[in-house]
N, C-alpha and C positions, 0 to 999 in steps of 0.2 A: 709451918706453912710456907710454901714457896709462892712468890708473886711473880707473875709473868713480867719481864722487864719492860715490855711495851705498855702494859697497863700501869706499871709503876711510873713510867715516864709521863703518861697522860695525867696521872694523879698529881705528880709534882708540878706540872705546868698549870693544872687547874687550880691548885692551891696558891701558887705564885701569882697568877693573874687575878684570882679571886680576892686575895689580900689587897693588891694594888687597886683593883676596881672598887672594892668596898671602901678603902680609905679615901679614894677620890670622890666617890659618891657621898660619903659622910662629910666631906669638906675638910678633912684633916691633912690632905696631901695635894700638892699642886706641882705640875711639871714645868710650869712657866714661872720665870722670875718676875713677870708682869702682874701677877695676882697673888694675894696672900691666901692663907688657908681658908678664909671665909669667902673668897671669891672677889674681894674688893681690889681695885687697882692699887698697886704699890705706889706711894708718893714719897718723894724725898722729904725728909724732916728738917734738914739743915744742920743736923747734928754732926755729920761727917761727909766729906766730899766723896768718900769711897762708895756711898750709896747711889751716886749718879750713874745711870746706865744710858746706853746709846738710844734706847727706844723712848726715853723720856723727851718731853718737849722743852723748848725754850721757856715757855710759860711756867712749867713745873719747876724748873730750876730757879727762875727768877723769883717766884713766890716763896720757895723754901729758903733761899739764901739772901733775899732782899737786894738782889742785883737787878736793876732795871734792864729789860731786854735791849734797849738802845745802848746801854753801857756795855753789855756783853758783845753786841754786834760791832761796836766801835773798837773794843779791845782786840778783836780778832780780824778786823778789817773785812767784815762781811757786809753784804748789801743792806742798806738801811730799811729796805722794804721787805725784808725777810719776815714772814708771818711768825707770830709767837707760837703757833701750833705746829711748827716744823720740828720734826724729830732730830735730835742731835746727830744721829748717825747719817742723816741725809745731808748734813752740812760739812761732812769730813772733806778737808782740802789741805793744801800745803800750809795754810795759816790757821786752821782750826782742827782740833781733835777733842774727843771726850777727855783724854788724859790731860791735854793742855788746859781745858776748861777746869778740871779738878784742881790743877796746880795754881791756876789763876785765882780761883775762888779761895783756895787755902791761904794764899798770900795777900788777898784783898782785905783791907781793914774792915772790921765789923762795924756796922752802923748802930 
């Protein structure tokens, strides 16, 4: 049996996108690093500084690593009135980066 190449291409694409769509609808696959497979927001656990991402907030990091927001702001010479809801990527500057925050938290004594 010979299959028309055009029909074969359509079948391959339908299967490909069907599998992706089905997995996403079933909640077992996510394209965003912000949500887990269950659709819940990913939160840092404090187990490893490598889990800190730029879309996380100061409050997320403060809670997971036990570092008060004021201490983080002071360590990187950031304005004291910076809201805890500020995403880390929004604070990127010459004195602050997500990489520098990871390094600082890794060196900071555990409480």
